[in-house]
N, C-alpha and C positions, 0 to 999 in steps of 0.2 A: 735660420734668420727669423726674427720675430715677425708676428703678423703685421704690426704697424709698419715695419720697414718694408715688408713685401707689398703691402697696399700702396705705400708711397712710391716704391720703385715701379710697380706695374702702371700706376697712373702716369708717372713721368715718361715711361716707355711709350705710352699712347699719346704723349704730348698734350695731355688734358690738364686743365687747371682744376683746382678743388671745386670751383663753382660749376664747371662743365660736368664733372663727375656727379656732384650733388644733384644737378638737374636731371641727369640720367637715372639716378636712383630715387628721386623724389624725397630727398632729405636736405637738410640745411648744410651750408658750407662749414658751419661750426661742428656739425656731426662728423664730417669728413676729416676736419682738422683734429678732432678728438680721437678718431680712429688712428690717424697717422702719427699722433704723438703718444699713443698708447694709454691715453686717459680713459677711454672706453673701448669696448669691442663691438663690432657689428652684431646685430641680432641674426638669427638663422636665415630669415628672408633676405636680408641685405647681403649675407655671405653668399647665398645662392645667386643673387643678382650680380654680385661682383665676379663670381666664378664664370657666369655666362658672358659678362662684358669682357673679361680677360681671357676667355677660352681656356679655363682651368677646371679641374675637378675639385670637389671639396677635399679629397685626399691630398691633392697637390698643395692646396692652401693650408690645410690643417694636418700637417704631416704627423703621423704617429711617431712616438718616441721623443718628441720635443716637449718642452714644458708649456707649449702654447695651450693645449687643451686644459691642463691643470690651471694655468693662469685664468683662462676663460671661466672655469668653474669657480675659482676663488673670487673673481670679480662678481659673478652672479650671487654668491653667498653674501658678499659685502653689501650688494644692492638690496638683497632681501633683509639683511640685518638692519640696514639704515631705514628701510620702509617700516619694519616692525618696531623700531626704536620709538618712533613717534606715537604709535599705538600703545606701547608698553608704558611709556613715561607720561603720557598725556593725562591719564586718570589720576595717578598719585599727585602730580603737580597741581592739577585743577582742584582736587579735593583738599590738598594742603592749603592752597590759596584761599579757598572758601572758609575753611576752618580757622585760618589765621585771621581773616577779616572778621569772623564772628567773635573771636577772642578779643581782638582790638576794639571792636564795637562795644562789647560788654565791659571792657575795662575803661574806655575813654568816654563813651556816650551811653551809659546804661538807661538814662531817663528817656532818650530819644528812640530807643529800640522798642518795637512792639513786644508785648509780654511773652509771646510764643518764641521769641528769639533770645530772651534773657535767660542766662544760665548761671549757675552758682560758680564760685571760685574753684571748687573741686572739679566740676565738669570742664571748666576752662583748662585746668592742669591736665586732665585726661586728653583733651583736644590737642594741647601742645605736645603731649607725649606721642599722640598719633602722627602729628606733623613731623616730629623728629624721626619716628620710625619710617615714615614715607621718604623722608630725605635721605636717611641712611641706606635704605633699600635702593632708592634711585641711584645714589652715588655708587653703591656696590656693583649694580648691574651695568652702569655706565663704564666703570673701570674694567669689568669683564669684557664688554664689547670692544673697548679700545685695545685691550690685550689681544683679543682674537684678531682684530684688524692688523696689529703689528705682526702677529704670527703668520697671517695669510700674505701680507705684503712683504 
């Protein structure tokens, strides 16, 4: 039986609402709901607290030989990938935006820009090439991450 089903069944056996369990664990009812629907897994501290509340051992809850532990590891990997995605793509997107604005400013408003921001057409073409490379790289890695997610899920 999947962890989310076990958690729901144990809570109902105790005749507790999600809110009552959430209060005992000092988490939100949304967190309990996510655990019971399988959207997220409890962290290790919550697992230990759940085992104490339900008078179970961790072995009983996380039975070896099931896909539960693998699923848990996969979800952790996905969470880490999602966290790193913002860091990995933030730089190229921000730099591309700044370079694009510089190119647009030089093309449309060259007289209004300070002299240190004015660049030649050749430099603008190089900047556009850098923007294109950033976009292609970002797209490539985004597709790789999505493919990884499909394999994990």
